[in-house]
mmJSON file of the N, C-alpha and C atoms, coordinates in Angstrom:
{"data_MODEL":{"atom_site":{
"group_PDB":["ATOM","ATOM","ATOM","ATOM","ATOM","ATOM","ATOM","ATOM","ATOM","ATOM","ATOM","ATOM","ATOM","ATOM","ATOM","ATOM","ATOM","ATOM","ATOM","ATOM","ATOM","ATOM","ATOM","ATOM","ATOM","ATOM","ATOM","ATOM","ATOM","ATOM","ATOM","ATOM","ATOM","ATOM","ATOM","ATOM","ATOM","ATOM","ATOM","ATOM","ATOM","ATOM","ATOM","ATOM","ATOM","ATOM","ATOM","ATOM","ATOM","ATOM","ATOM","ATOM","ATOM","ATOM","ATOM","ATOM","ATOM","ATOM","ATOM","ATOM","ATOM","ATOM","ATOM","ATOM","ATOM","ATOM","ATOM","ATOM","ATOM","ATOM","ATOM","ATOM","ATOM","ATOM","ATOM","ATOM","ATOM","ATOM","ATOM","ATOM","ATOM","ATOM","ATOM","ATOM","ATOM","ATOM","ATOM","ATOM","ATOM","ATOM","ATOM","ATOM","ATOM","ATOM","ATOM","ATOM","ATOM","ATOM","ATOM","ATOM","ATOM","ATOM","ATOM","ATOM","ATOM","ATOM","ATOM","ATOM","ATOM","ATOM","ATOM","ATOM","ATOM","ATOM","ATOM","ATOM","ATOM","ATOM","ATOM","ATOM","ATOM","ATOM","ATOM","ATOM","ATOM","ATOM","ATOM","ATOM","ATOM","ATOM","ATOM","ATOM","ATOM","ATOM","ATOM","ATOM","ATOM","ATOM","ATOM","ATOM","ATOM","ATOM","ATOM","ATOM","ATOM","ATOM","ATOM","ATOM","ATOM","ATOM","ATOM","ATOM","ATOM","ATOM","ATOM","ATOM","ATOM","ATOM","ATOM","ATOM","ATOM","ATOM","ATOM","ATOM","ATOM","ATOM","ATOM","ATOM","ATOM","ATOM","ATOM","ATOM","ATOM","ATOM","ATOM","ATOM","ATOM","ATOM","ATOM","ATOM","ATOM","ATOM","ATOM","ATOM","ATOM","ATOM","ATOM","ATOM","ATOM","ATOM","ATOM","ATOM","ATOM","ATOM","ATOM","ATOM","ATOM","ATOM","ATOM","ATOM","ATOM","ATOM","ATOM","ATOM"],
"id":[1,2,3,4,5,6,7,8,9,10,11,12,13,14,15,16,17,18,19,20,21,22,23,24,25,26,27,28,29,30,31,32,33,34,35,36,37,38,39,40,41,42,43,44,45,46,47,48,49,50,51,52,53,54,55,56,57,58,59,60,61,62,63,64,65,66,67,68,69,70,71,72,73,74,75,76,77,78,79,80,81,82,83,84,85,86,87,88,89,90,91,92,93,94,95,96,97,98,99,100,101,102,103,104,105,106,107,108,109,110,111,112,113,114,115,116,117,118,119,120,121,122,123,124,125,126,127,128,129,130,131,132,133,134,135,136,137,138,139,140,141,142,143,144,145,146,147,148,149,150,151,152,153,154,155,156,157,158,159,160,161,162,163,164,165,166,167,168,169,170,171,172,173,174,175,176,177,178,179,180,181,182,183,184,185,186,187,188,189,190,191,192,193,194,195,196,197,198,199,200,201,202,203,204],
"type_symbol":["N","C","C","N","C","C","N","C","C","N","C","C","N","C","C","N","C","C","N","C","C","N","C","C","N","C","C","N","C","C","N","C","C","N","C","C","N","C","C","N","C","C","N","C","C","N","C","C","N","C","C","N","C","C","N","C","C","N","C","C","N","C","C","N","C","C","N","C","C","N","C","C","N","C","C","N","C","C","N","C","C","N","C","C","N","C","C","N","C","C","N","C","C","N","C","C","N","C","C","N","C","C","N","C","C","N","C","C","N","C","C","N","C","C","N","C","C","N","C","C","N","C","C","N","C","C","N","C","C","N","C","C","N","C","C","N","C","C","N","C","C","N","C","C","N","C","C","N","C","C","N","C","C","N","C","C","N","C","C","N","C","C","N","C","C","N","C","C","N","C","C","N","C","C","N","C","C","N","C","C","N","C","C","N","C","C","N","C","C","N","C","C","N","C","C","N","C","C","N","C","C","N","C","C"],
"label_atom_id":["N","CA","C","N","CA","C","N","CA","C","N","CA","C","N","CA","C","N","CA","C","N","CA","C","N","CA","C","N","CA","C","N","CA","C","N","CA","C","N","CA","C","N","CA","C","N","CA","C","N","CA","C","N","CA","C","N","CA","C","N","CA","C","N","CA","C","N","CA","C","N","CA","C","N","CA","C","N","CA","C","N","CA","C","N","CA","C","N","CA","C","N","CA","C","N","CA","C","N","CA","C","N","CA","C","N","CA","C","N","CA","C","N","CA","C","N","CA","C","N","CA","C","N","CA","C","N","CA","C","N","CA","C","N","CA","C","N","CA","C","N","CA","C","N","CA","C","N","CA","C","N","CA","C","N","CA","C","N","CA","C","N","CA","C","N","CA","C","N","CA","C","N","CA","C","N","CA","C","N","CA","C","N","CA","C","N","CA","C","N","CA","C","N","CA","C","N","CA","C","N","CA","C","N","CA","C","N","CA","C","N","CA","C","N","CA","C","N","CA","C","N","CA","C","N","CA","C","N","CA","C","N","CA","C","N","CA","C"],
"label_alt_id":[null,null,null,null,null,null,null,null,null,null,null,null,null,null,null,null,null,null,null,null,null,null,null,null,null,null,null,null,null,null,null,null,null,null,null,null,null,null,null,null,null,null,null,null,null,null,null,null,null,null,null,null,null,null,null,null,null,null,null,null,null,null,null,null,null,null,null,null,null,null,null,null,null,null,null,null,null,null,null,null,null,null,null,null,null,null,null,null,null,null,null,null,null,null,null,null,null,null,null,null,null,null,null,null,null,null,null,null,null,null,null,null,null,null,null,null,null,null,null,null,null,null,null,null,null,null,null,null,null,null,null,null,null,null,null,null,null,null,null,null,null,null,null,null,null,null,null,null,null,null,null,null,null,null,null,null,null,null,null,null,null,null,null,null,null,null,null,null,null,null,null,null,null,null,null,null,null,null,null,null,null,null,null,null,null,null,null,null,null,null,null,null,null,null,null,null,null,null,null,null,null,null,null,null],
"label_comp_id":["UNK","UNK","UNK","UNK","UNK","UNK","UNK","UNK","UNK","UNK","UNK","UNK","UNK","UNK","UNK","UNK","UNK","UNK","UNK","UNK","UNK","UNK","UNK","UNK","UNK","UNK","UNK","UNK","UNK","UNK","UNK","UNK","UNK","UNK","UNK","UNK","UNK","UNK","UNK","UNK","UNK","UNK","UNK","UNK","UNK","UNK","UNK","UNK","UNK","UNK","UNK","UNK","UNK","UNK","UNK","UNK","UNK","UNK","UNK","UNK","UNK","UNK","UNK","UNK","UNK","UNK","UNK","UNK","UNK","UNK","UNK","UNK","UNK","UNK","UNK","UNK","UNK","UNK","UNK","UNK","UNK","UNK","UNK","UNK","UNK","UNK","UNK","UNK","UNK","UNK","UNK","UNK","UNK","UNK","UNK","UNK","UNK","UNK","UNK","UNK","UNK","UNK","UNK","UNK","UNK","UNK","UNK","UNK","UNK","UNK","UNK","UNK","UNK","UNK","UNK","UNK","UNK","UNK","UNK","UNK","UNK","UNK","UNK","UNK","UNK","UNK","UNK","UNK","UNK","UNK","UNK","UNK","UNK","UNK","UNK","UNK","UNK","UNK","UNK","UNK","UNK","UNK","UNK","UNK","UNK","UNK","UNK","UNK","UNK","UNK","UNK","UNK","UNK","UNK","UNK","UNK","UNK","UNK","UNK","UNK","UNK","UNK","UNK","UNK","UNK","UNK","UNK","UNK","UNK","UNK","UNK","UNK","UNK","UNK","UNK","UNK","UNK","UNK","UNK","UNK","UNK","UNK","UNK","UNK","UNK","UNK","UNK","UNK","UNK","UNK","UNK","UNK","UNK","UNK","UNK","UNK","UNK","UNK","UNK","UNK","UNK","UNK","UNK","UNK"],
"label_asym_id":["A","A","A","A","A","A","A","A","A","A","A","A","A","A","A","A","A","A","A","A","A","A","A","A","A","A","A","A","A","A","A","A","A","A","A","A","A","A","A","A","A","A","A","A","A","A","A","A","A","A","A","A","A","A","A","A","A","A","A","A","A","A","A","A","A","A","A","A","A","A","A","A","A","A","A","A","A","A","A","A","A","A","A","A","A","A","A","A","A","A","A","A","A","A","A","A","A","A","A","A","A","A","A","A","A","A","A","A","A","A","A","A","A","A","A","A","A","A","A","A","A","A","A","A","A","A","A","A","A","A","A","A","A","A","A","A","A","A","A","A","A","A","A","A","A","A","A","A","A","A","A","A","A","A","A","A","A","A","A","A","A","A","A","A","A","A","A","A","A","A","A","A","A","A","A","A","A","A","A","A","A","A","A","A","A","A","A","A","A","A","A","A","A","A","A","A","A","A","A","A","A","A","A","A"],
"label_entity_id":["1","1","1","1","1","1","1","1","1","1","1","1","1","1","1","1","1","1","1","1","1","1","1","1","1","1","1","1","1","1","1","1","1","1","1","1","1","1","1","1","1","1","1","1","1","1","1","1","1","1","1","1","1","1","1","1","1","1","1","1","1","1","1","1","1","1","1","1","1","1","1","1","1","1","1","1","1","1","1","1","1","1","1","1","1","1","1","1","1","1","1","1","1","1","1","1","1","1","1","1","1","1","1","1","1","1","1","1","1","1","1","1","1","1","1","1","1","1","1","1","1","1","1","1","1","1","1","1","1","1","1","1","1","1","1","1","1","1","1","1","1","1","1","1","1","1","1","1","1","1","1","1","1","1","1","1","1","1","1","1","1","1","1","1","1","1","1","1","1","1","1","1","1","1","1","1","1","1","1","1","1","1","1","1","1","1","1","1","1","1","1","1","1","1","1","1","1","1","1","1","1","1","1","1"],
"label_seq_id":[1,1,1,2,2,2,3,3,3,4,4,4,5,5,5,6,6,6,7,7,7,8,8,8,9,9,9,10,10,10,11,11,11,12,12,12,13,13,13,14,14,14,15,15,15,16,16,16,17,17,17,18,18,18,19,19,19,20,20,20,21,21,21,22,22,22,23,23,23,24,24,24,25,25,25,26,26,26,27,27,27,28,28,28,29,29,29,30,30,30,31,31,31,32,32,32,33,33,33,34,34,34,35,35,35,36,36,36,37,37,37,38,38,38,39,39,39,40,40,40,41,41,41,42,42,42,43,43,43,44,44,44,45,45,45,46,46,46,47,47,47,48,48,48,49,49,49,50,50,50,51,51,51,52,52,52,53,53,53,54,54,54,55,55,55,56,56,56,57,57,57,58,58,58,59,59,59,60,60,60,61,61,61,62,62,62,63,63,63,64,64,64,65,65,65,66,66,66,67,67,67,68,68,68],
"pdbx_PDB_ins_code":[null,null,null,null,null,null,null,null,null,null,null,null,null,null,null,null,null,null,null,null,null,null,null,null,null,null,null,null,null,null,null,null,null,null,null,null,null,null,null,null,null,null,null,null,null,null,null,null,null,null,null,null,null,null,null,null,null,null,null,null,null,null,null,null,null,null,null,null,null,null,null,null,null,null,null,null,null,null,null,null,null,null,null,null,null,null,null,null,null,null,null,null,null,null,null,null,null,null,null,null,null,null,null,null,null,null,null,null,null,null,null,null,null,null,null,null,null,null,null,null,null,null,null,null,null,null,null,null,null,null,null,null,null,null,null,null,null,null,null,null,null,null,null,null,null,null,null,null,null,null,null,null,null,null,null,null,null,null,null,null,null,null,null,null,null,null,null,null,null,null,null,null,null,null,null,null,null,null,null,null,null,null,null,null,null,null,null,null,null,null,null,null,null,null,null,null,null,null,null,null,null,null,null,null],
"Cartn_x":[0.822,0.108,0.959,0.467,1.259,0.421,1.407,1.236,1.411,0.154,0.023,-1.148,-0.655,-1.924,-1.28,-2.686,-2.703,-2.752,-3.292,-2.594,-1.693,-1.561,-0.405,-1.124,-0.488,-1.063,-2.031,-1.164,-1.687,-2.877,-3.009,-4.571,-5.562,-4.847,-6.127,-6.738,-5.998,-6.343,-7.377,-7.346,-7.948,-9.445,-8.89,-10.474,-11.178,-10.654,-11.484,-12.143,-11.531,-12.26,-13.691,-13.155,-14.209,-15.357,-15.031,-16.225,-17.113,-16.041,-17.109,-17.511,-17.484,-17.893,-19.381,-19.243,-20.219,-21.014,-20.964,-21.777,-22.367,-22.029,-22.494,-23.863,-25.06,-26.145,-26.367,-25.715,-25.289,-25.156,-23.886,-23.02,-23.353,-24.769,-25.292,-26.568,-27.126,-27.952,-27.732,-26.365,-25.496,-25.579,-25.751,-25.836,-24.066,-23.724,-22.245,-22.744,-21.063,-20.52,-20.774,-21.748,-22.116,-21.275,-21.215,-20.497,-20.732,-20.722,-20.708,-19.919,-20.613,-19.907,-20.474,-18.962,-19.49,-18.844,-19.535,-18.646,-19.245,-17.522,-18.054,-17.757,-18.468,-18.204,-17.369,-17.906,-16.82,-15.473,-14.603,-13.4,-13.392,-14.037,-13.851,-13.261,-13.54,-12.904,-14.226,-13.692,-14.834,-14.019,-14.913,-14.591,-15.501,-14.747,-15.666,-15.4,-16.574,-15.413,-16.717,-16.267,-17.131,-17.291,-18.542,-19.167,-18.396,-17.91,-17.612,-17.739,-18.676,-18.91,-19.245,-18.803,-18.869,-17.646,-17.072,-15.822,-16.226,-15.32,-15.054,-13.595,-14.157,-12.809,-12.532,-11.803,-11.29,-10.796,-11.471,-11.226,-10.489,-11.085,-10.692,-10.675,-10.032,-10.242,-9.232,-10.7,-10.163,-9.889,-9.173,-9.135,-9.656,-9.993,-10.342,-11.262,-12.462,-13.559,-14.737,-14.934,-16.229,-17.438,-18.803,-19.815,-20.646,-20.953,-21.925,-23.268],
"Cartn_y":[-1.384,-0.088,1.24,2.334,3.27,4.758,5.199,6.29,7.732,8.137,9.688,10.242,11.113,11.942,13.283,14.468,15.315,16.693,15.516,16.398,15.495,15.856,15.399,13.936,12.902,11.644,12.113,12.497,12.818,13.745,14.524,15.705,14.892,13.853,13.317,12.143,11.296,10.789,11.348,12.374,13.156,13.636,14.087,14.585,13.479,12.166,10.752,10.253,10.47,10.606,11.278,12.728,13.452,13.133,12.743,12.458,11.159,10.331,9.263,9.672,10.124,10.792,11.873,12.405,13.328,12.183,10.7,9.887,8.665,8.774,8.109,7.159,8.447,7.399,6.826,7.289,6.182,4.761,4.956,3.914,2.756,3.662,2.815,1.9,2.502,1.019,0.922,0.391,-0.747,-2.132,-3.233,-3.957,-5.145,-6.036,-6.147,-7.031,-6.861,-7.044,-6.435,-5.34,-4.621,-3.578,-3.222,-1.816,-0.232,0.591,1.947,2.799,4.006,4.91,6.227,6.88,8.4,9.19,10.152,10.873,12.679,13.193,14.473,15.632,16.184,17.379,18.644,18.782,19.959,19.343,18.575,18.286,17.022,17.336,15.952,14.627,13.919,12.81,11.661,10.623,9.595,8.174,7.777,6.403,5.328,4.18,2.994,1.961,1.268,1.004,-0.575,-1.145,-2.901,-2.432,-2.606,-2.588,-4.138,-4.182,-5.078,-5.106,-5.069,-5.154,-3.878,-3.392,-2.09,-1.372,-1.639,-1.181,-1.239,0.13,0.085,-0.359,-1.023,-1.054,-0.643,0.319,1.103,0.377,0.364,0.256,0.87,1.955,2.976,4.66,4.924,6.894,7.296,8.133,8.801,10.556,11.069,12.424,13.534,14.552,15.436,14.865,14.089,13.216,14.642,15.178,16.352,14.829,15.738,15.599,16.188,15.968,16.462,15.899],
"Cartn_z":[-0.009,0.297,0.194,-0.812,-0.799,-0.109,1.114,1.17,0.763,0.733,-0.104,0.238,1.22,1.611,1.285,1.33,0.605,1.852,3.177,4.315,5.344,6.421,7.549,7.875,7.747,8.706,9.963,10.701,12.197,12.08,11.174,10.912,10.119,9.306,8.79,9.788,10.689,11.658,12.534,13.265,13.725,13.502,11.944,11.363,11.131,10.909,10.532,11.69,13.282,14.298,14.756,14.434,14.236,13.692,12.431,11.664,12.041,12.288,12.936,14.416,15.441,16.483,15.982,15.109,14.927,14.143,13.659,12.879,13.627,15.117,16.079,16.602,16.157,15.721,14.205,13.39,12.349,12.512,13.444,13.052,14.227,15.083,16.477,15.488,14.099,13.393,12.9,12.204,11.911,12.162,11.774,12.403,12.41,13.509,13.772,12.304,11.701,9.975,9.317,9.301,8.586,7.973,6.701,6.538,6.367,6.878,7.009,5.844,5.409,4.592,4.996,5.516,5.175,4.683,4.058,3.344,3.83,4.151,4.916,3.918,3.229,1.944,2.774,3.719,4.512,4.732,5.139,4.668,3.964,2.904,1.264,2.022,2.59,3.1,2.859,2.338,2.511,3.353,4.345,4.886,4.804,4.48,4.249,5.587,6.406,7.611,7.982,8.668,9.274,10.447,11.0,12.275,13.446,13.879,15.181,15.993,16.586,17.586,18.383,19.495,19.789,19.401,18.033,17.92,16.523,15.298,14.408,13.151,12.76,11.301,10.724,10.815,9.361,8.134,6.743,5.274,4.496,4.486,3.457,3.766,3.55,4.001,2.496,1.826,0.611,0.917,0.861,0.289,-0.598,-0.732,-1.673,-2.196,-2.03,-2.559,-2.521,-3.385,-3.948,-4.485,-3.985,-3.754,-4.578,-6.023,-6.886,-7.157],
"occupancy":[1.0,1.0,1.0,1.0,1.0,1.0,1.0,1.0,1.0,1.0,1.0,1.0,1.0,1.0,1.0,1.0,1.0,1.0,1.0,1.0,1.0,1.0,1.0,1.0,1.0,1.0,1.0,1.0,1.0,1.0,1.0,1.0,1.0,1.0,1.0,1.0,1.0,1.0,1.0,1.0,1.0,1.0,1.0,1.0,1.0,1.0,1.0,1.0,1.0,1.0,1.0,1.0,1.0,1.0,1.0,1.0,1.0,1.0,1.0,1.0,1.0,1.0,1.0,1.0,1.0,1.0,1.0,1.0,1.0,1.0,1.0,1.0,1.0,1.0,1.0,1.0,1.0,1.0,1.0,1.0,1.0,1.0,1.0,1.0,1.0,1.0,1.0,1.0,1.0,1.0,1.0,1.0,1.0,1.0,1.0,1.0,1.0,1.0,1.0,1.0,1.0,1.0,1.0,1.0,1.0,1.0,1.0,1.0,1.0,1.0,1.0,1.0,1.0,1.0,1.0,1.0,1.0,1.0,1.0,1.0,1.0,1.0,1.0,1.0,1.0,1.0,1.0,1.0,1.0,1.0,1.0,1.0,1.0,1.0,1.0,1.0,1.0,1.0,1.0,1.0,1.0,1.0,1.0,1.0,1.0,1.0,1.0,1.0,1.0,1.0,1.0,1.0,1.0,1.0,1.0,1.0,1.0,1.0,1.0,1.0,1.0,1.0,1.0,1.0,1.0,1.0,1.0,1.0,1.0,1.0,1.0,1.0,1.0,1.0,1.0,1.0,1.0,1.0,1.0,1.0,1.0,1.0,1.0,1.0,1.0,1.0,1.0,1.0,1.0,1.0,1.0,1.0,1.0,1.0,1.0,1.0,1.0,1.0,1.0,1.0,1.0,1.0,1.0,1.0],
"B_iso_or_equiv":[0.0,0.0,0.0,0.0,0.0,0.0,0.0,0.0,0.0,0.0,0.0,0.0,0.0,0.0,0.0,0.0,0.0,0.0,0.0,0.0,0.0,0.0,0.0,0.0,0.0,0.0,0.0,0.0,0.0,0.0,0.0,0.0,0.0,0.0,0.0,0.0,0.0,0.0,0.0,0.0,0.0,0.0,0.0,0.0,0.0,0.0,0.0,0.0,0.0,0.0,0.0,0.0,0.0,0.0,0.0,0.0,0.0,0.0,0.0,0.0,0.0,0.0,0.0,0.0,0.0,0.0,0.0,0.0,0.0,0.0,0.0,0.0,0.0,0.0,0.0,0.0,0.0,0.0,0.0,0.0,0.0,0.0,0.0,0.0,0.0,0.0,0.0,0.0,0.0,0.0,0.0,0.0,0.0,0.0,0.0,0.0,0.0,0.0,0.0,0.0,0.0,0.0,0.0,0.0,0.0,0.0,0.0,0.0,0.0,0.0,0.0,0.0,0.0,0.0,0.0,0.0,0.0,0.0,0.0,0.0,0.0,0.0,0.0,0.0,0.0,0.0,0.0,0.0,0.0,0.0,0.0,0.0,0.0,0.0,0.0,0.0,0.0,0.0,0.0,0.0,0.0,0.0,0.0,0.0,0.0,0.0,0.0,0.0,0.0,0.0,0.0,0.0,0.0,0.0,0.0,0.0,0.0,0.0,0.0,0.0,0.0,0.0,0.0,0.0,0.0,0.0,0.0,0.0,0.0,0.0,0.0,0.0,0.0,0.0,0.0,0.0,0.0,0.0,0.0,0.0,0.0,0.0,0.0,0.0,0.0,0.0,0.0,0.0,0.0,0.0,0.0,0.0,0.0,0.0,0.0,0.0,0.0,0.0,0.0,0.0,0.0,0.0,0.0,0.0],
"pdbx_formal_charge":[null,null,null,null,null,null,null,null,null,null,null,null,null,null,null,null,null,null,null,null,null,null,null,null,null,null,null,null,null,null,null,null,null,null,null,null,null,null,null,null,null,null,null,null,null,null,null,null,null,null,null,null,null,null,null,null,null,null,null,null,null,null,null,null,null,null,null,null,null,null,null,null,null,null,null,null,null,null,null,null,null,null,null,null,null,null,null,null,null,null,null,null,null,null,null,null,null,null,null,null,null,null,null,null,null,null,null,null,null,null,null,null,null,null,null,null,null,null,null,null,null,null,null,null,null,null,null,null,null,null,null,null,null,null,null,null,null,null,null,null,null,null,null,null,null,null,null,null,null,null,null,null,null,null,null,null,null,null,null,null,null,null,null,null,null,null,null,null,null,null,null,null,null,null,null,null,null,null,null,null,null,null,null,null,null,null,null,null,null,null,null,null,null,null,null,null,null,null,null,null,null,null,null,null],
"auth_seq_id":[1,1,1,2,2,2,3,3,3,4,4,4,5,5,5,6,6,6,7,7,7,8,8,8,9,9,9,10,10,10,11,11,11,12,12,12,13,13,13,14,14,14,15,15,15,16,16,16,17,17,17,18,18,18,19,19,19,20,20,20,21,21,21,22,22,22,23,23,23,24,24,24,25,25,25,26,26,26,27,27,27,28,28,28,29,29,29,30,30,30,31,31,31,32,32,32,33,33,33,34,34,34,35,35,35,36,36,36,37,37,37,38,38,38,39,39,39,40,40,40,41,41,41,42,42,42,43,43,43,44,44,44,45,45,45,46,46,46,47,47,47,48,48,48,49,49,49,50,50,50,51,51,51,52,52,52,53,53,53,54,54,54,55,55,55,56,56,56,57,57,57,58,58,58,59,59,59,60,60,60,61,61,61,62,62,62,63,63,63,64,64,64,65,65,65,66,66,66,67,67,67,68,68,68],
"auth_comp_id":["UNK","UNK","UNK","UNK","UNK","UNK","UNK","UNK","UNK","UNK","UNK","UNK","UNK","UNK","UNK","UNK","UNK","UNK","UNK","UNK","UNK","UNK","UNK","UNK","UNK","UNK","UNK","UNK","UNK","UNK","UNK","UNK","UNK","UNK","UNK","UNK","UNK","UNK","UNK","UNK","UNK","UNK","UNK","UNK","UNK","UNK","UNK","UNK","UNK","UNK","UNK","UNK","UNK","UNK","UNK","UNK","UNK","UNK","UNK","UNK","UNK","UNK","UNK","UNK","UNK","UNK","UNK","UNK","UNK","UNK","UNK","UNK","UNK","UNK","UNK","UNK","UNK","UNK","UNK","UNK","UNK","UNK","UNK","UNK","UNK","UNK","UNK","UNK","UNK","UNK","UNK","UNK","UNK","UNK","UNK","UNK","UNK","UNK","UNK","UNK","UNK","UNK","UNK","UNK","UNK","UNK","UNK","UNK","UNK","UNK","UNK","UNK","UNK","UNK","UNK","UNK","UNK","UNK","UNK","UNK","UNK","UNK","UNK","UNK","UNK","UNK","UNK","UNK","UNK","UNK","UNK","UNK","UNK","UNK","UNK","UNK","UNK","UNK","UNK","UNK","UNK","UNK","UNK","UNK","UNK","UNK","UNK","UNK","UNK","UNK","UNK","UNK","UNK","UNK","UNK","UNK","UNK","UNK","UNK","UNK","UNK","UNK","UNK","UNK","UNK","UNK","UNK","UNK","UNK","UNK","UNK","UNK","UNK","UNK","UNK","UNK","UNK","UNK","UNK","UNK","UNK","UNK","UNK","UNK","UNK","UNK","UNK","UNK","UNK","UNK","UNK","UNK","UNK","UNK","UNK","UNK","UNK","UNK","UNK","UNK","UNK","UNK","UNK","UNK"],
"auth_asym_id":["A","A","A","A","A","A","A","A","A","A","A","A","A","A","A","A","A","A","A","A","A","A","A","A","A","A","A","A","A","A","A","A","A","A","A","A","A","A","A","A","A","A","A","A","A","A","A","A","A","A","A","A","A","A","A","A","A","A","A","A","A","A","A","A","A","A","A","A","A","A","A","A","A","A","A","A","A","A","A","A","A","A","A","A","A","A","A","A","A","A","A","A","A","A","A","A","A","A","A","A","A","A","A","A","A","A","A","A","A","A","A","A","A","A","A","A","A","A","A","A","A","A","A","A","A","A","A","A","A","A","A","A","A","A","A","A","A","A","A","A","A","A","A","A","A","A","A","A","A","A","A","A","A","A","A","A","A","A","A","A","A","A","A","A","A","A","A","A","A","A","A","A","A","A","A","A","A","A","A","A","A","A","A","A","A","A","A","A","A","A","A","A","A","A","A","A","A","A","A","A","A","A","A","A"],
"auth_atom_id":["N","CA","C","N","CA","C","N","CA","C","N","CA","C","N","CA","C","N","CA","C","N","CA","C","N","CA","C","N","CA","C","N","CA","C","N","CA","C","N","CA","C","N","CA","C","N","CA","C","N","CA","C","N","CA","C","N","CA","C","N","CA","C","N","CA","C","N","CA","C","N","CA","C","N","CA","C","N","CA","C","N","CA","C","N","CA","C","N","CA","C","N","CA","C","N","CA","C","N","CA","C","N","CA","C","N","CA","C","N","CA","C","N","CA","C","N","CA","C","N","CA","C","N","CA","C","N","CA","C","N","CA","C","N","CA","C","N","CA","C","N","CA","C","N","CA","C","N","CA","C","N","CA","C","N","CA","C","N","CA","C","N","CA","C","N","CA","C","N","CA","C","N","CA","C","N","CA","C","N","CA","C","N","CA","C","N","CA","C","N","CA","C","N","CA","C","N","CA","C","N","CA","C","N","CA","C","N","CA","C","N","CA","C","N","CA","C","N","CA","C","N","CA","C","N","CA","C","N","CA","C","N","CA","C","N","CA","C"],
"pdbx_PDB_model_num":[1,1,1,1,1,1,1,1,1,1,1,1,1,1,1,1,1,1,1,1,1,1,1,1,1,1,1,1,1,1,1,1,1,1,1,1,1,1,1,1,1,1,1,1,1,1,1,1,1,1,1,1,1,1,1,1,1,1,1,1,1,1,1,1,1,1,1,1,1,1,1,1,1,1,1,1,1,1,1,1,1,1,1,1,1,1,1,1,1,1,1,1,1,1,1,1,1,1,1,1,1,1,1,1,1,1,1,1,1,1,1,1,1,1,1,1,1,1,1,1,1,1,1,1,1,1,1,1,1,1,1,1,1,1,1,1,1,1,1,1,1,1,1,1,1,1,1,1,1,1,1,1,1,1,1,1,1,1,1,1,1,1,1,1,1,1,1,1,1,1,1,1,1,1,1,1,1,1,1,1,1,1,1,1,1,1,1,1,1,1,1,1,1,1,1,1,1,1,1,1,1,1,1,1]
}}}
């Protein structure tokens, strides 16, 4: 896997954490083993994750995503 970030990795991790924390209601409605997707148009970040009990496993993060 190639590490290529438009922003600093630490800042990106913080933004993804904030996005996930803002989406707790959505995440709580997903079934265990389910896949969730969040797009934050303000931060231009896409996150795909799997629900594993009381935690989530982040599968993919994409930066500079535009919603049209």
